[in-house]
py3Dmol code that shows the C-alpha trace and the ligand (Angstrom):
import py3Dmol

protein = """\
ATOM      1  CA  MET A   1     -17.799  -4.010 -23.898  1.00  0.00           C
ATOM      2  CA  GLN A   2     -17.334  -7.409 -22.648  1.00  0.00           C
ATOM      3  CA  ALA A   3     -20.049  -8.011 -20.020  1.00  0.00           C
ATOM      4  CA  ARG A   4     -23.665  -9.277 -20.705  1.00  0.00           C
ATOM      5  CA  LYS A   5     -23.087 -11.739 -23.615  1.00  0.00           C
ATOM      6  CA  LEU A   6     -25.645 -14.429 -24.187  1.00  0.00           C
ATOM      7  CA  HIS A   7     -24.758 -17.902 -23.008  1.00  0.00           C
ATOM      8  CA  LEU A   8     -24.017 -19.907 -26.264  1.00  0.00           C
ATOM      9  CA  SER A   9     -23.950 -23.671 -26.690  1.00  0.00           C
ATOM     10  CA  LYS A  10     -20.634 -25.279 -27.304  1.00  0.00           C
ATOM     11  CA  GLY A  11     -21.183 -25.896 -30.877  1.00  0.00           C
ATOM     12  CA  VAL A  12     -22.642 -22.256 -31.708  1.00  0.00           C
ATOM     13  CA  MET A  13     -19.683 -20.893 -29.659  1.00  0.00           C
ATOM     14  CA  TRP A  14     -17.170 -22.664 -31.870  1.00  0.00           C
ATOM     15  CA  LEU A  15     -18.955 -21.571 -34.922  1.00  0.00           C
ATOM     16  CA  ALA A  16     -19.084 -17.953 -33.808  1.00  0.00           C
ATOM     17  CA  LEU A  17     -15.125 -18.195 -32.802  1.00  0.00           C
ATOM     18  CA  ALA A  18     -14.412 -19.387 -36.294  1.00  0.00           C
ATOM     19  CA  ILE A  19     -16.302 -16.553 -37.847  1.00  0.00           C
ATOM     20  CA  LEU A  20     -15.956 -13.616 -35.599  1.00  0.00           C
ATOM     21  CA  GLY A  21     -12.718 -14.478 -33.470  1.00  0.00           C
ATOM     22  CA  PRO A  22     -12.945 -14.705 -29.704  1.00  0.00           C
ATOM     23  CA  ILE A  23     -16.139 -13.773 -27.820  1.00  0.00           C
ATOM     24  CA  GLU A  24     -15.955 -13.247 -24.171  1.00  0.00           C
ATOM     25  CA  VAL A  25     -18.495 -14.497 -21.879  1.00  0.00           C
ATOM     26  CA  HIS A  26     -18.663 -13.615 -18.291  1.00  0.00           C
ATOM     27  CA  ALA A  27     -22.187 -14.404 -17.209  1.00  0.00           C
ATOM     28  CA  GLN A  28     -25.751 -15.332 -18.724  1.00  0.00           C
ATOM     29  CA  THR A  29     -28.529 -13.140 -19.301  1.00  0.00           C
ATOM     30  CA  THR A  30     -31.664 -13.800 -17.249  1.00  0.00           C
ATOM     31  CA  PRO A  31     -32.784 -17.255 -17.886  1.00  0.00           C
ATOM     32  CA  ASP A  32     -36.558 -18.148 -18.630  1.00  0.00           C
ATOM     33  CA  THR A  33     -35.972 -21.651 -16.694  1.00  0.00           C
ATOM     34  CA  LEU A  34     -33.692 -23.001 -14.217  1.00  0.00           C
ATOM     35  CA  TRP A  35     -33.466 -26.697 -13.976  1.00  0.00           C
ATOM     36  CA  ILE A  36     -32.475 -28.326 -10.700  1.00  0.00           C
ATOM     37  CA  GLN A  37     -30.703 -31.541 -11.596  1.00  0.00           C
ATOM     38  CA  LEU A  38     -29.307 -34.333  -9.210  1.00  0.00           C
ATOM     39  CA  ASN A  39     -26.172 -36.100 -10.619  1.00  0.00           C
ATOM     40  CA  GLU A  40     -22.667 -36.782  -9.664  1.00  0.00           C
ATOM     41  CA  VAL A  41     -19.412 -34.751 -10.091  1.00  0.00           C
ATOM     42  CA  THR A  42     -15.836 -36.084  -9.957  1.00  0.00           C
ATOM     43  CA  LEU A  43     -13.081 -33.722  -8.705  1.00  0.00           C
ATOM     44  CA  ALA A  44      -9.425 -34.912  -8.479  1.00  0.00           C
ATOM     45  CA  GLY A  45     -10.473 -38.533  -8.000  1.00  0.00           C
ATOM     46  CA  ASP A  46     -13.518 -37.890  -5.511  1.00  0.00           C
ATOM     47  CA  THR A  47     -16.922 -38.779  -6.931  1.00  0.00           C
ATOM     48  CA  MET A  48     -19.812 -36.853  -5.179  1.00  0.00           C
ATOM     49  CA  PRO A  49     -23.439 -36.442  -5.555  1.00  0.00           C
ATOM     50  CA  ALA A  50     -24.289 -32.872  -6.823  1.00  0.00           C
ATOM     51  CA  LEU A  51     -27.418 -30.650  -7.062  1.00  0.00           C
ATOM     52  CA  ARG A  52     -27.063 -27.804  -9.690  1.00  0.00           C
ATOM     53  CA  PHE A  53     -29.212 -25.216 -11.105  1.00  0.00           C
ATOM     54  CA  CYS A  54     -28.607 -26.125 -14.706  1.00  0.00           C
ATOM     55  CA  PRO A  55     -29.339 -23.832 -17.763  1.00  0.00           C
ATOM     56  CA  SER A  56     -31.213 -26.557 -19.651  1.00  0.00           C
ATOM     57  CA  MET A  57     -32.576 -29.946 -19.125  1.00  0.00           C
ATOM     58  CA  ASP A  58     -28.954 -31.359 -19.662  1.00  0.00           C
ATOM     59  CA  TRP A  59     -26.869 -31.941 -16.771  1.00  0.00           C
ATOM     60  CA  ASP A  60     -24.237 -29.309 -16.133  1.00  0.00           C
ATOM     61  CA  THR A  61     -21.532 -29.337 -13.317  1.00  0.00           C
ATOM     62  CA  VAL A  62     -21.624 -25.676 -13.032  1.00  0.00           C
ATOM     63  CA  ASN A  63     -24.404 -23.798 -11.375  1.00  0.00           C
ATOM     64  CA  VAL A  64     -25.983 -20.863 -13.366  1.00  0.00           C
ATOM     65  CA  SER A  65     -25.147 -17.438 -12.345  1.00  0.00           C
ATOM     66  CA  PHE A  66     -26.946 -14.408 -14.333  1.00  0.00           C
ATOM     67  CA  TYR A  67     -27.583 -10.868 -14.768  1.00  0.00           C
ATOM     68  CA  VAL A  68     -30.893  -8.842 -14.156  1.00  0.00           C
ATOM     69  CA  ASN A  69     -31.631  -5.305 -14.764  1.00  0.00           C
ATOM     70  CA  VAL A  70     -31.906  -3.090 -11.641  1.00  0.00           C
ATOM     71  CA  GLY A  71     -35.309  -2.271 -10.545  1.00  0.00           C
ATOM     72  CA  GLN A  72     -36.941  -4.932 -12.836  1.00  0.00           C
ATOM     73  CA  SER A  73     -38.892  -8.086 -11.573  1.00  0.00           C
ATOM     74  CA  TYR A  74     -38.671 -11.349 -13.571  1.00  0.00           C
ATOM     75  CA  GLU A  75     -40.569 -14.489 -13.462  1.00  0.00           C
ATOM     76  CA  VAL A  76     -38.397 -17.566 -13.598  1.00  0.00           C
ATOM     77  CA  VAL A  77     -39.604 -21.200 -13.906  1.00  0.00           C
ATOM     78  CA  VAL A  78     -37.765 -23.298 -11.739  1.00  0.00           C
ATOM     79  CA  PHE A  79     -38.005 -27.131 -12.303  1.00  0.00           C
ATOM     80  CA  ASN A  80     -37.104 -29.472  -9.568  1.00  0.00           C
ATOM     81  CA  GLY A  81     -35.687 -32.600 -10.750  1.00  0.00           C
ATOM     82  CA  ASP A  82     -34.575 -33.753  -7.346  1.00  0.00           C
ATOM     83  CA  SER A  83     -36.762 -36.490  -5.780  1.00  0.00           C
ATOM     84  CA  VAL A  84     -37.439 -34.272  -2.575  1.00  0.00           C
ATOM     85  CA  ASP A  85     -39.226 -30.933  -2.269  1.00  0.00           C
ATOM     86  CA  HIS A  86     -37.076 -27.785  -1.954  1.00  0.00           C
ATOM     87  CA  GLY A  87     -37.356 -24.202  -1.105  1.00  0.00           C
ATOM     88  CA  PHE A  88     -35.889 -21.290  -3.541  1.00  0.00           C
ATOM     89  CA  GLU A  89     -33.833 -19.096  -1.446  1.00  0.00           C
ATOM     90  CA  LEU A  90     -32.805 -15.473  -2.420  1.00  0.00           C
ATOM     91  CA  GLY A  91     -30.452 -13.541  -0.354  1.00  0.00           C
ATOM     92  CA  VAL A  92     -32.512 -10.296   0.012  1.00  0.00           C
ATOM     93  CA  ALA A  93     -34.032  -8.926   3.412  1.00  0.00           C
ATOM     94  CA  GLY A  94     -37.724 -10.157   3.620  1.00  0.00           C
ATOM     95  CA  TRP A  95     -37.472 -13.082   1.270  1.00  0.00           C
ATOM     96  CA  SER A  96     -39.257 -16.032   2.224  1.00  0.00           C
ATOM     97  CA  ALA A  97     -38.404 -19.448   0.474  1.00  0.00           C
ATOM     98  CA  VAL A  98     -40.530 -20.399  -2.457  1.00  0.00           C
ATOM     99  CA  ASN A  99     -41.865 -23.862  -2.244  1.00  0.00           C
ATOM    100  CA  LEU A 100     -40.465 -26.140  -5.080  1.00  0.00           C
ATOM    101  CA  PRO A 101     -42.254 -29.399  -5.183  1.00  0.00           C
ATOM    102  CA  ALA A 102     -40.249 -32.339  -6.427  1.00  0.00           C
ATOM    103  CA  GLY A 103     -40.618 -33.222 -10.076  1.00  0.00           C
ATOM    104  CA  GLU A 104     -42.556 -29.996 -10.675  1.00  0.00           C
ATOM    105  CA  SER A 105     -42.090 -26.572 -12.328  1.00  0.00           C
ATOM    106  CA  THR A 106     -42.805 -23.520 -10.195  1.00  0.00           C
ATOM    107  CA  VAL A 107     -42.831 -19.861 -11.303  1.00  0.00           C
ATOM    108  CA  VAL A 108     -40.735 -17.873  -8.884  1.00  0.00           C
ATOM    109  CA  GLU A 109     -41.034 -14.157  -9.128  1.00  0.00           C
ATOM    110  CA  LEU A 110     -37.553 -12.379  -8.733  1.00  0.00           C
ATOM    111  CA  PRO A 111     -38.073  -8.980  -7.047  1.00  0.00           C
ATOM    112  CA  GLU A 112     -36.920  -5.640  -8.213  1.00  0.00           C
ATOM    113  CA  LEU A 113     -33.303  -5.516  -6.934  1.00  0.00           C
ATOM    114  CA  LEU A 114     -30.998  -2.620  -6.111  1.00  0.00           C
ATOM    115  CA  GLU A 115     -27.627  -2.495  -7.795  1.00  0.00           C
ATOM    116  CA  GLY A 116     -25.677  -5.358  -6.208  1.00  0.00           C
ATOM    117  CA  SER A 117     -24.898  -9.070  -6.409  1.00  0.00           C
ATOM    118  CA  TYR A 118     -27.211 -11.599  -4.523  1.00  0.00           C
ATOM    119  CA  ARG A 119     -26.776 -15.290  -3.616  1.00  0.00           C
ATOM    120  CA  TYR A 120     -29.712 -17.649  -4.679  1.00  0.00           C
ATOM    121  CA  GLY A 121     -29.984 -21.361  -3.722  1.00  0.00           C
ATOM    122  CA  LEU A 122     -32.020 -24.030  -1.924  1.00  0.00           C
ATOM    123  CA  SER A 123     -33.212 -23.487   1.741  1.00  0.00           C
ATOM    124  CA  SER A 124     -32.738 -27.254   2.815  1.00  0.00           C
ATOM    125  CA  GLU A 125     -29.601 -28.650   4.156  1.00  0.00           C
ATOM    126  CA  ARG A 126     -29.443 -31.213   1.381  1.00  0.00           C
ATOM    127  CA  GLY A 127     -29.891 -28.374  -1.151  1.00  0.00           C
ATOM    128  CA  ARG A 128     -26.849 -26.521   0.334  1.00  0.00           C
ATOM    129  CA  VAL A 129     -24.566 -29.471   1.165  1.00  0.00           C
ATOM    130  CA  LEU A 130     -25.169 -30.756  -2.593  1.00  0.00           C
ATOM    131  CA  GLY A 131     -24.275 -27.379  -3.702  1.00  0.00           C
ATOM    132  CA  ALA A 132     -27.094 -25.909  -5.659  1.00  0.00           C
ATOM    133  CA  ALA A 133     -26.318 -22.243  -5.447  1.00  0.00           C
ATOM    134  CA  GLY A 134     -25.341 -19.370  -7.773  1.00  0.00           C
ATOM    135  CA  VAL A 135     -25.468 -15.648  -7.982  1.00  0.00           C
ATOM    136  CA  ILE A 136     -27.638 -13.027  -9.505  1.00  0.00           C
ATOM    137  CA  VAL A 137     -26.010  -9.802 -10.546  1.00  0.00           C
ATOM    138  CA  ALA A 138     -28.324  -6.520 -10.701  1.00  0.00           C
ATOM    139  CA  GLY A 139     -26.357  -3.651 -12.429  1.00  0.00           C
ATOM    140  CA  PHE A 140     -22.569  -3.161 -12.157  1.00  0.00           C
ATOM    141  CA  ASP A 141     -22.527  -3.855 -15.898  1.00  0.00           C
ATOM    142  CA  ALA A 142     -20.290  -0.711 -16.937  1.00  0.00           C
ATOM    143  CA  LEU A 143     -17.328  -2.901 -16.887  1.00  0.00           C
ATOM    144  CA  PRO A 144     -16.714  -6.732 -17.491  1.00  0.00           C
ATOM    145  CA  HIS A 145     -18.057  -8.504 -14.587  1.00  0.00           C
ATOM    146  CA  PHE A 146     -16.434 -11.856 -13.456  1.00  0.00           C
ATOM    147  CA  HIS A 147     -17.804 -13.870 -10.452  1.00  0.00           C
ATOM    148  CA  TRP A 148     -16.355 -16.529  -8.274  1.00  0.00           C
ATOM    149  CA  ASN A 149     -18.696 -18.774  -6.281  1.00  0.00           C
ATOM    150  CA  LEU A 150     -16.454 -20.345  -3.671  1.00  0.00           C
ATOM    151  CA  GLY A 151     -17.362 -24.034  -2.453  1.00  0.00           C
ATOM    152  CA  ASP A 152     -15.888 -26.571  -0.142  1.00  0.00           C
ATOM    153  CA  TRP A 153     -16.843 -30.330  -0.522  1.00  0.00           C
ATOM    154  CA  GLU A 154     -16.514 -33.309   2.120  1.00  0.00           C
ATOM    155  CA  PRO A 155     -17.617 -36.514   0.090  1.00  0.00           C
ATOM    156  CA  ALA A 156     -18.566 -38.641   2.986  1.00  0.00           C
ATOM    157  CA  ARG A 157     -20.839 -36.016   4.388  1.00  0.00           C
ATOM    158  CA  MET A 158     -22.457 -35.399   0.740  1.00  0.00           C
ATOM    159  CA  TRP A 159     -23.149 -39.037   0.287  1.00  0.00           C
ATOM    160  CA  GLY A 160     -24.806 -39.251   3.793  1.00  0.00           C
ATOM    161  CA  VAL A 161     -27.191 -36.255   2.944  1.00  0.00           C
ATOM    162  CA  ALA A 162     -27.758 -37.609  -0.599  1.00  0.00           C
ATOM    163  CA  ASN A 163     -28.883 -41.001   0.998  1.00  0.00           C
ATOM    164  CA  GLY A 164     -31.390 -39.023   3.112  1.00  0.00           C
ATOM    165  CA  GLY A 165     -29.107 -38.589   6.334  1.00  0.00           C
ATOM    166  CA  ALA A 166     -28.549 -35.225   8.279  1.00  0.00           C
ATOM    167  CA  VAL A 167     -25.331 -33.612   8.910  1.00  0.00           C
ATOM    168  CA  ASP A 168     -24.031 -34.310  12.604  1.00  0.00           C
ATOM    169  CA  PRO A 169     -23.394 -30.874  13.867  1.00  0.00           C
ATOM    170  CA  GLU A 170     -20.802 -32.514  16.277  1.00  0.00           C
ATOM    171  CA  ALA A 171     -18.876 -34.043  13.385  1.00  0.00           C
ATOM    172  CA  PRO A 172     -15.510 -32.458  12.364  1.00  0.00           C
ATOM    173  CA  TYR A 173     -15.811 -30.915   8.857  1.00  0.00           C
ATOM    174  CA  VAL A 174     -12.972 -31.914   6.720  1.00  0.00           C
ATOM    175  CA  PRO A 175     -13.623 -31.057   3.023  1.00  0.00           C
ATOM    176  CA  ARG A 176     -11.376 -32.541   0.422  1.00  0.00           C
ATOM    177  CA  GLN A 177     -12.184 -30.384  -2.472  1.00  0.00           C
ATOM    178  CA  PHE A 178     -12.336 -26.559  -2.810  1.00  0.00           C
ATOM    179  CA  THR A 179     -13.765 -24.897  -5.837  1.00  0.00           C
ATOM    180  CA  VAL A 180     -14.368 -21.571  -7.734  1.00  0.00           C
ATOM    181  CA  ASN A 181     -17.529 -21.901  -9.921  1.00  0.00           C
ATOM    182  CA  ASP A 182     -17.503 -25.582  -9.201  1.00  0.00           C
ATOM    183  CA  ARG A 183     -13.848 -26.018 -10.637  1.00  0.00           C
ATOM    184  CA  ILE A 184     -10.626 -27.004  -9.038  1.00  0.00           C
ATOM    185  CA  PHE A 185      -7.418 -25.399  -9.961  1.00  0.00           C
ATOM    186  CA  PRO A 186      -6.004 -25.671 -12.682  1.00  0.00           C
ATOM    187  CA  ASN A 187      -9.467 -26.069 -14.353  1.00  0.00           C
ATOM    188  CA  THR A 188     -10.369 -22.463 -12.946  1.00  0.00           C
ATOM    189  CA  LEU A 189      -8.297 -21.062 -15.766  1.00  0.00           C
ATOM    190  CA  ASN A 190     -10.824 -22.575 -18.268  1.00  0.00           C
ATOM    191  CA  ASP A 191     -13.428 -20.829 -16.728  1.00  0.00           C
ATOM    192  CA  PRO A 192     -14.872 -17.981 -18.921  1.00  0.00           C
ATOM    193  CA  PHE A 193     -17.009 -16.502 -16.208  1.00  0.00           C
ATOM    194  CA  GLY A 194     -14.250 -16.603 -13.523  1.00  0.00           C
ATOM    195  CA  HIS A 195     -10.877 -16.422 -15.073  1.00  0.00           C
ATOM    196  CA  VAL A 196      -9.909 -12.733 -15.277  1.00  0.00           C
ATOM    197  CA  GLN A 197      -8.657 -11.752 -18.434  1.00  0.00           C
ATOM    198  CA  ILE A 198      -8.630  -7.947 -19.289  1.00  0.00           C
ATOM    199  CA  GLY A 199      -5.888  -5.470 -20.722  1.00  0.00           C
ATOM    200  CA  VAL A 200      -3.706  -3.366 -18.707  1.00  0.00           C
ATOM    201  CA  GLY A 201      -5.210   0.027 -18.210  1.00  0.00           C
ATOM    202  CA  THR A 202      -8.873  -1.327 -17.932  1.00  0.00           C
ATOM    203  CA  SER A 203     -10.957  -2.288 -15.120  1.00  0.00           C
ATOM    204  CA  CYS A 204     -13.394  -4.992 -14.002  1.00  0.00           C
ATOM    205  CA  TYR A 205     -15.875  -6.157 -11.322  1.00  0.00           C
ATOM    206  CA  ILE A 206     -15.561  -9.322  -9.567  1.00  0.00           C
ATOM    207  CA  THR A 207     -18.292 -10.915  -7.531  1.00  0.00           C
ATOM    208  CA  ILE A 208     -17.177 -13.201  -4.964  1.00  0.00           C
ATOM    209  CA  ALA A 209     -20.026 -15.403  -3.117  1.00  0.00           C
ATOM    210  CA  ASN A 210     -19.060 -17.805  -0.462  1.00  0.00           C
ATOM    211  CA  GLN A 211     -21.517 -20.609  -1.214  1.00  0.00           C
ATOM    212  CA  GLY A 212     -19.503 -23.051   1.047  1.00  0.00           C
ATOM    213  CA  SER A 213     -19.899 -24.478   4.663  1.00  0.00           C
ATOM    214  CA  MET A 214     -16.906 -22.615   6.229  1.00  0.00           C
ATOM    215  CA  ASP A 215     -15.560 -19.145   6.026  1.00  0.00           C
ATOM    216  CA  HIS A 216     -12.979 -18.469   3.391  1.00  0.00           C
ATOM    217  CA  VAL A 217     -10.088 -15.846   2.865  1.00  0.00           C
ATOM    218  CA  LEU A 218      -8.847 -14.762  -0.590  1.00  0.00           C
ATOM    219  CA  HIS A 219      -5.389 -13.265  -1.241  1.00  0.00           C
ATOM    220  CA  PHE A 220      -4.807 -11.145  -4.501  1.00  0.00           C
ATOM    221  CA  HIS A 221      -1.188 -10.857  -5.870  1.00  0.00           C
ATOM    222  CA  GLY A 222      -0.358  -7.795  -7.928  1.00  0.00           C
ATOM    223  CA  PHE A 223      -3.256  -5.647  -6.879  1.00  0.00           C
ATOM    224  CA  HIS A 224      -5.398  -4.251  -4.304  1.00  0.00           C
ATOM    225  CA  VAL A 225      -9.142  -4.399  -4.918  1.00  0.00           C
ATOM    226  CA  GLU A 226     -11.812  -1.686  -4.032  1.00  0.00           C
ATOM    227  CA  VAL A 227     -14.744  -3.293  -2.078  1.00  0.00           C
ATOM    228  CA  LEU A 228     -18.001  -1.934  -3.513  1.00  0.00           C
ATOM    229  CA  GLN A 229     -20.444  -4.437  -1.514  1.00  0.00           C
ATOM    230  CA  ALA A 230     -19.730  -6.840   1.249  1.00  0.00           C
ATOM    231  CA  SER A 231     -23.334  -8.274   2.377  1.00  0.00           C
ATOM    232  CA  GLN A 232     -22.106  -9.135   5.904  1.00  0.00           C
ATOM    233  CA  HIS A 233     -19.372  -6.477   6.377  1.00  0.00           C
ATOM    234  CA  PRO A 234     -21.075  -3.046   5.240  1.00  0.00           C
ATOM    235  CA  GLU A 235     -18.256  -1.221   6.928  1.00  0.00           C
ATOM    236  CA  ARG A 236     -15.769  -2.566   4.377  1.00  0.00           C
ATOM    237  CA  VAL A 237     -17.492  -0.736   1.468  1.00  0.00           C
ATOM    238  CA  GLY A 238     -14.862   1.662  -0.077  1.00  0.00           C
ATOM    239  CA  TRP A 239     -11.796   0.012   1.496  1.00  0.00           C
ATOM    240  CA  THR A 240      -8.860  -1.091  -0.759  1.00  0.00           C
ATOM    241  CA  LYS A 241      -7.324  -4.386   0.085  1.00  0.00           C
ATOM    242  CA  ASP A 242      -5.529  -7.419  -1.095  1.00  0.00           C
ATOM    243  CA  THR A 243      -6.732 -10.037   1.476  1.00  0.00           C
ATOM    244  CA  MET A 244     -10.211 -10.454   2.431  1.00  0.00           C
ATOM    245  CA  PRO A 245     -12.239 -12.964   4.405  1.00  0.00           C
ATOM    246  CA  PHE A 246     -15.939 -13.958   3.383  1.00  0.00           C
ATOM    247  CA  LEU A 247     -18.159 -15.498   5.919  1.00  0.00           C
ATOM    248  CA  GLN A 248     -20.494 -18.269   4.950  1.00  0.00           C
ATOM    249  CA  GLY A 249     -23.300 -16.863   2.678  1.00  0.00           C
ATOM    250  CA  GLU A 250     -21.487 -13.674   2.157  1.00  0.00           C
ATOM    251  CA  VAL A 251     -21.560 -11.784  -1.206  1.00  0.00           C
ATOM    252  CA  THR A 252     -19.007  -9.300  -2.040  1.00  0.00           C
ATOM    253  CA  VAL A 253     -18.226  -7.131  -5.067  1.00  0.00           C
ATOM    254  CA  VAL A 254     -14.984  -5.520  -5.800  1.00  0.00           C
ATOM    255  CA  ARG A 255     -13.319  -3.442  -8.719  1.00  0.00           C
ATOM    256  CA  LEU A 256      -9.926  -4.321  -9.931  1.00  0.00           C
ATOM    257  CA  ASP A 257      -8.157  -1.488 -11.718  1.00  0.00           C
ATOM    258  CA  ALA A 258      -5.474  -3.310 -13.676  1.00  0.00           C
ATOM    259  CA  PHE A 259      -2.739  -0.736 -13.858  1.00  0.00           C
ATOM    260  CA  GLN A 260       0.189  -3.392 -14.693  1.00  0.00           C
ATOM    261  CA  ALA A 261       0.489  -6.232 -17.114  1.00  0.00           C
ATOM    262  CA  GLY A 262       1.327  -9.977 -16.091  1.00  0.00           C
ATOM    263  CA  MET A 263      -0.245 -13.079 -14.566  1.00  0.00           C
ATOM    264  CA  TYR A 264      -1.252 -12.942 -10.828  1.00  0.00           C
ATOM    265  CA  PRO A 265      -2.536 -15.675  -8.726  1.00  0.00           C
ATOM    266  CA  VAL A 266      -5.710 -15.277  -6.333  1.00  0.00           C
ATOM    267  CA  HIS A 267      -5.881 -17.898  -3.761  1.00  0.00           C
ATOM    268  CA  ASN A 268      -7.355 -18.846  -0.554  1.00  0.00           C
ATOM    269  CA  HIS A 269      -4.939 -18.066   2.205  1.00  0.00           C
ATOM    270  CA  ASN A 270      -6.104 -21.209   4.250  1.00  0.00           C
ATOM    271  CA  LEU A 271      -3.351 -23.519   2.677  1.00  0.00           C
ATOM    272  CA  ILE A 272      -5.775 -26.565   2.901  1.00  0.00           C
ATOM    273  CA  ALA A 273      -8.053 -24.872   0.504  1.00  0.00           C
ATOM    274  CA  VAL A 274      -5.305 -24.830  -2.282  1.00  0.00           C
ATOM    275  CA  THR A 275      -5.177 -28.552  -2.542  1.00  0.00           C
ATOM    276  CA  ASN A 276      -7.078 -31.255  -4.558  1.00  0.00           C
ATOM    277  CA  ALA A 277      -7.586 -34.164  -2.235  1.00  0.00           C
ATOM    278  CA  GLY A 278      -4.452 -33.071  -0.297  1.00  0.00           C
ATOM    279  CA  LEU A 279      -2.232 -32.476  -3.002  1.00  0.00           C
ATOM    280  CA  TYR A 280      -1.057 -28.963  -3.860  1.00  0.00           C
ATOM    281  CA  PRO A 281      -1.414 -26.809  -5.789  1.00  0.00           C
ATOM    282  CA  GLY A 282      -5.085 -27.002  -6.453  1.00  0.00           C
ATOM    283  CA  GLY A 283      -8.530 -26.074  -5.094  1.00  0.00           C
ATOM    284  CA  MET A 284      -9.469 -22.444  -4.737  1.00  0.00           C
ATOM    285  CA  ILE A 285      -6.815 -20.764  -7.095  1.00  0.00           C
ATOM    286  CA  THR A 286      -7.348 -18.640 -10.165  1.00  0.00           C
ATOM    287  CA  HIS A 287      -5.433 -16.151 -11.977  1.00  0.00           C
ATOM    288  CA  LEU A 288      -5.691 -12.645 -13.034  1.00  0.00           C
ATOM    289  CA  ASN A 289      -4.267 -12.325 -16.614  1.00  0.00           C
ATOM    290  CA  ILE A 290      -3.494  -8.609 -17.447  1.00  0.00           C
ATOM    291  CA  ALA A 291      -2.690  -8.360 -21.103  1.00  0.00           C
ATOM    292  CA  PRO A 292       0.029  -5.810 -21.923  1.00  0.00           C
TER     293      PRO A 292
END
"""
ligand_1 = """\
1
CU
Cu -0.691 -14.915 -1.827
"""
view = py3Dmol.view(width=600, height=400)
view.addModel(protein, "pdb")
view.setStyle({"model": 0}, {"cartoon": {"style": "trace"}})
view.addModel(ligand_1, "xyz")
view.setStyle({"model": 1}, {"stick": {}})
view.zoomTo()
view.show()
């Protein structure tokens, strides 16, 4: 049973590794508090302003994604560490953004959810462009469950927004960095939540959330996966495919049945998105590592 392990601090994790052997961590249990923090990230030489939902007061470059139980509501405290007000957004019908005043903690009541994966984030342009967004997974916990938050980043546009500007809708959008869970390849292979590592003859779920400002398309090598959820393409549920597009904001859940061992890439089919600042290979690439 690999899903639903507690998030552990690095020190505790290493201690646990020394005593118990490897622990697989795929997502966090429901947090009591989310900390919105403003800082900077550097990817392949580009330094950019960044907003993240962090699991503690400490800055973290990776947004929190977490599990909830199906049909259970939760109160989560959201601290807005940014200098401007934000709204807490959740990708469920009828949700209206919860106001998060700057510098304050606000209790957000997460509703009872049906089995599925849901995008959460900030409602403002600043919040979206600076990348504060993750997923909440309800159910789908009978198998290991990995997640891929897809992101695209144009540093000049981000600095403009961070300094109080607005995105020019007429300006061409030319991102230089492309991420899975806020990491570029090959660092995607160091991601316990995103790097699929399971044994041959076993299965897992993968949540794929397009958190970016453009549409994306992924190609799986080695396997066709079954679509269990596609928030903007309900007709795809039940399809078995190796290539799939994801509209902006779309959240998809697939099931992978690992019938053969080996190392198989999954990559963006748009070749600019498999580069780091123009250099190939990079960006939105991860691997399916299926142990014999
Ligand atoms: Cu391919």
